[in-house]
Residue, then its C-alpha position, 0 to 999 in steps of 0.5 A: m221891435a219889443r215894446e216896453t211894458t209898464h206895470k199897473g201902478a206906473g201912473h200912480r208912482q209917477r204922481l208920487r214922484e211929481r208930488f215929492l219933487r214939488a214939495g218933498l215928503s210933506g203930506f205923504h202917508d208913511y206907506e207912500v214914503l215906503e212906496l217910493l223907497l221900494a221903487l228904487n230897487t223895484p222899477r217895474k213892479d207896483t210897490k204899494q201893497a208891499a209898502k202897506d204890508l211893511l207898515a202892517e208888520f212893523k207898525t211904524l216907519p222908524r221900525v221898518l227902517e230899523a228892521d233887519t234884512q231877514a225880517l224885511c224879506q219875510v214881507k211879500g214883495v220885499g227882497p234883499a235889494n229892497s232891504f239894502g236900499i232901506h238900510l242905506i237910506k237909514a244909514v245916510a240919515d244917521r250920518y247926516l244927523e251926526t254931521r249936524i251935531i259935530k262942533m255943536d255945544v250940546v250941553s247948552n243945546p240939549e234939544s239937538l242932542i235928544a233929536y239926534l239920539n231919538q233918530i240913532i237909537g230911539y227905535k232900536n230893538k235892543e239896547h245901544f250904549l253911546g258915547i258923545f265925546l266933547d272938547a273943552k268947549n262942550r262941542v261934539i267931536a264924535s259919537e260912537v256906539l260903545f256897547t250893544g245888548t242889555l247893560s250890565a257891569s260885565a258888558v260896560y267896561p270903563r277902560e273902553v270908555i276911557a280909551r275912546s275918550l282919550a282917542h278923541n282927545a275928549a275933555s268930557v263925555v255925554l253918555a246915552h242909551n235906549h230902552p226898547s220897552g219905551d219906559i225911560t225910567p233908569s234901572a238900578q243897574d243903569v244907576r250903578i253903571t253910571r256911577t262907576l263910569f263917572f268915578a272911573l272917568a273922573f280919576a282920568g280927568i274926564q267929566i261926564h256931563d250927563h247920561l241920557v236914557t231915550g225911549s218912546q216915552g221921551y227921555y230921562s236925564f241923570a243931570a236934570q234929576g240931580v244925579m250927576a251933581q250927587f256923584q260929583k259931591e261923592f267924588e270930591q269927598i274921596 
């Protein structure tokens, strides 16, 4: 009868599993989190070195989770099945956070929205432009990525934002996008696009409460800086 073989890291992996079952991920190093994740699709091979190599390549756990399949599979010991597992875990986490903000008043509770945005787009390596659609009580109806890539007047279509707002029967919207550089200072283009969208949606009877820019340095709020109030004054003078 053939005997089942075990890899040299089997005991270590079992100890990691037992630690997780006792206390979750508390006290885990990031490479240990990746070890467990890689082990789901590599049951008979030690994944410790591959986990460390992933962190060496991408620097942080969030960057690993955001990496594309081609980049992940360039790391020794990581294959398509591992990449699928990593992307699935990230997608499940994103979906979980989205369900947490549904029906939440994010205008009165912006911290929850910022935490959500940091998770969803904070570590993306290209710009993602989101619409968070709200009902008449400022509760979240839905969140959607509307555009990707560098924001420009030719890439962001007001009619698309209006169409998605109407599709969700939204009374108002919060806009958000990330700066992959980490610098949260809005560009002149960001300001122009925000103004264009503010006026276009206002004419459609839809209010833009805020436009948030997220990055590794934190976040920038157009509303907190008085920009949205200025746009409102300009609109009222039309």
